[in-house]
C-alpha positions, 0 to 999 in steps of 0.5 A: 857384433853385426845385426845379422850375427845377433839374429843368427844367434837368437834364431839358433835357439829355436832348434831343439839341439837334440843332435848332441851325442849321448844326451838322448841315451838315458832318461833325465831329471829336467830342472826348469830354470827361470828368474823366479824366487823358487829357482834356487829351490828348483836347483836344490830339489833337482839335484836331490832327485838326480842323486836319489834316483841316480838319474842324470840332470839337465838344467833347462831355460826357455826364453819365452817366444811371445815376450822375446821373439827371435825376429820381431814382426811389426808389419801389422803396426804400419798405419796412418802416420807411421814411418819406416825409420820408427819401425826399424828402431822398434825392431832393433830395440826388440832384437836387443831385448831378446839378445839381453834376455838370451845372455841373462838366461845363459848366466842363470844356467851357469849359476844353476850349474854351480849350485847343483854341483855344490849340492853334490851333482857331479855333472849337469847338462845345460840347455836353452830353448827359444819358444813356448815352455809347454811345447818345449817340455813336451818335446823333451818328455821322451828323454825325461823321467821327472820335470822339476818346476817352481810352484811360484811365478816370477812376479811373486813376492812375500806379500803377493804370491803368484802361481806360475802362469803356465803350470796348469797347461804344463800339467795337462800337457806333459806325460811325465811326472812333475815335481812342483817345489816351494821357495825353500828347500828341505830334503824329502824323507817321507811321502803320501799318495792321494789315492781314490781307487779308480783304475787310473789311480791303480795305474799311478800306483804301478808307476810309483812301484816301478819308479825310483822317485820315492825309493826308500821313503815311508809312504802313506796311502790316503783316501778321501771319502767314506770309511767303507770295507770296499775302500779298505780293500782298494787300499790293501790292493794298492799296498800289495802292489807297492810291497816291492819298494821295501818301505813302511806303508801306512793306509788311511781314510779321511772324510772331508773336502779333498784340499784341506783334508790332505793338507791336514793329514800331511801336517799331522804326520809331518810328511814331506811330499804329496803325490797326486795323479790325473785320475779321470773325473774323480774328486781328486781329478776335479781338484787337480785341474778345477777351481781349487787348483790355484788355492792348493798350489798357492798354499802348498808349503811342501813339494807336490809330485804330479804323476802321469 
């Protein structure tokens, strides 16, 4: 293959490929596939979500534009003693790395497709993009019902667990629900919603009431803070809004710090999914995007759903 053809192949993945007929006609579950240890679980949870929600599935791989630029720019490297031949060789190496990364992404998507089909998903659309992950998800969100991502990054190991470096940016930027999953899959059968009674929290309850994400699952509504009559009224109002789900709903108020108290309640009741939202400046909002976020995500052993 000529160098020009290689460049054209790489550059073609800058496009959104939104011209594929029929793909934008319905909302999808989008599974974000990468080389992390969580990738198999991302496939399994995405396949479950697709079946559970009766929603088509897309497998997405984003080739990081900063690590693998479509066309390397070495103009800024020209300096004392530089040679044009050396710069050309460096550019060729960068192109080769990008080409290999692109091919590796194709292989990962093929393996993911085989896994989700084995898990019961009849069909999955494969999509590869060359660019920034957050920007890619924002571009796809209008056709997306749920994003599925791994909690742990590609550099994680048994001894040293790293949270995905782009997770917080994604959470802040996209306006669709995100299912963040651990490294091991277990079919979800129950859920709990961290609720604070704010107007934004009630909008989150409305979203849950209208969404198939938690259909058929027993649901716990949990508030963290003082046990007061006003808080119970807020919980009961939320319960009434969710009555159309036709599931058992448990109400609870617990005192304590948000992170350990939610974890303790989840463990105590054996709940599979913790659901949270972006709640303005409440304690949970501060928890979600503040200093305790990394600790919460790093220690999570079960899936988290961030509703937006």
